[in-house]
C-alpha positions as CSV (number, residue, x, y, z in Angstrom):
1,X,-2.3,-1.0,15.4
2,X,-1.4,2.1,17.2
3,X,-0.4,5.3,15.3
4,X,3.1,4.8,16.8
5,X,3.4,1.3,15.5
6,X,2.1,2.4,12.1
7,X,4.7,5.2,12.0
8,X,7.5,2.8,12.9
9,X,6.3,0.3,10.3
10,X,6.0,2.9,7.5
11,X,9.5,4.1,8.2
12,X,10.8,0.6,8.0
13,X,9.5,0.0,4.5
14,X,10.4,3.4,3.3
15,X,6.9,4.9,3.2
16,X,6.2,8.3,4.6
17,X,3.4,10.6,5.4
18,X,2.6,13.8,3.5
19,X,1.4,17.0,5.4
20,X,-2.2,16.5,4.2
21,X,-2.3,13.0,5.9
22,X,-1.8,10.6,2.9
23,X,0.7,8.0,2.9
24,X,3.3,7.4,0.2
25,X,3.3,3.7,-0.3
26,X,5.3,3.4,-3.6
27,X,8.7,3.0,-1.7
28,X,7.3,0.0,0.1
29,X,6.0,-1.6,-3.2
30,X,9.3,-0.9,-4.8
31,X,11.1,-2.6,-1.8
32,X,8.9,-5.7,-2.3
33,X,9.8,-5.8,-6.1
34,X,13.6,-5.8,-5.1
35,X,13.5,-8.0,-2.1
36,X,15.5,-11.2,-2.5
37,X,13.4,-13.0,0.2
38,X,10.0,-12.1,-1.2
39,X,9.0,-14.7,-4.0
40,X,9.0,-13.2,-7.4
41,X,5.7,-14.7,-8.3
42,X,3.9,-13.9,-5.0
43,X,1.0,-11.6,-5.3
44,X,0.8,-8.3,-3.2
45,X,-2.1,-7.1,-1.1
46,X,-2.1,-3.5,-0.5
47,X,-4.0,-2.5,2.7
48,X,-4.8,1.2,2.8
49,X,-7.5,3.6,3.8
50,X,-7.5,5.1,0.4
51,X,-5.3,8.2,1.4
52,X,-2.3,7.2,-0.7
53,X,-0.2,8.1,-3.6
54,X,-0.8,6.7,-7.1
55,X,0.7,3.2,-7.1
56,X,2.3,1.2,-9.8
57,X,2.5,-2.5,-8.8
58,X,4.2,-4.6,-11.5
59,X,2.9,-8.0,-10.4
60,X,-0.4,-9.6,-9.5
61,X,-2.1,-7.5,-6.7
62,X,-5.3,-6.5,-5.0
63,X,-6.3,-3.7,-2.7
64,X,-8.1,-3.8,0.7
65,X,-9.8,-0.6,1.6
66,X,-12.6,0.4,4.0
67,X,-16.2,0.4,2.6
68,X,-17.0,3.8,1.3
69,X,-13.3,4.8,0.7
70,X,-11.9,5.4,-2.7
71,X,-8.5,5.0,-4.3
72,X,-7.0,8.2,-5.8
73,X,-6.5,6.2,-9.1
74,X,-8.1,3.6,-11.3
75,X,-7.1,0.2,-9.8
76,X,-5.7,-2.4,-12.2
77,X,-6.1,-5.1,-9.6
78,X,-9.2,-6.2,-7.7
79,X,-10.5,-3.9,-4.9
80,X,-12.0,-5.6,-1.8
81,X,-13.8,-3.5,0.8
82,X,-14.3,-4.2,4.5
83,X,-16.7,-2.7,7.0
């Protein structure tokens, strides 16, 4: 994914970048919670590089982050790492 595609995608879900480079993902999570076409029992997979805001996900969820990266909060769901 190019940075241009990523920027277009983040605007579409309501996420935005902070000046220090982290991405605010909570608006996208909130959008999924409210979406009529997203199954209410479906789990959420949050894919991030770890540079994100503190997230509150109110349904079953997991995180996918690069190996060596850390989330800026204690995750309540499983955290999977990729190389």
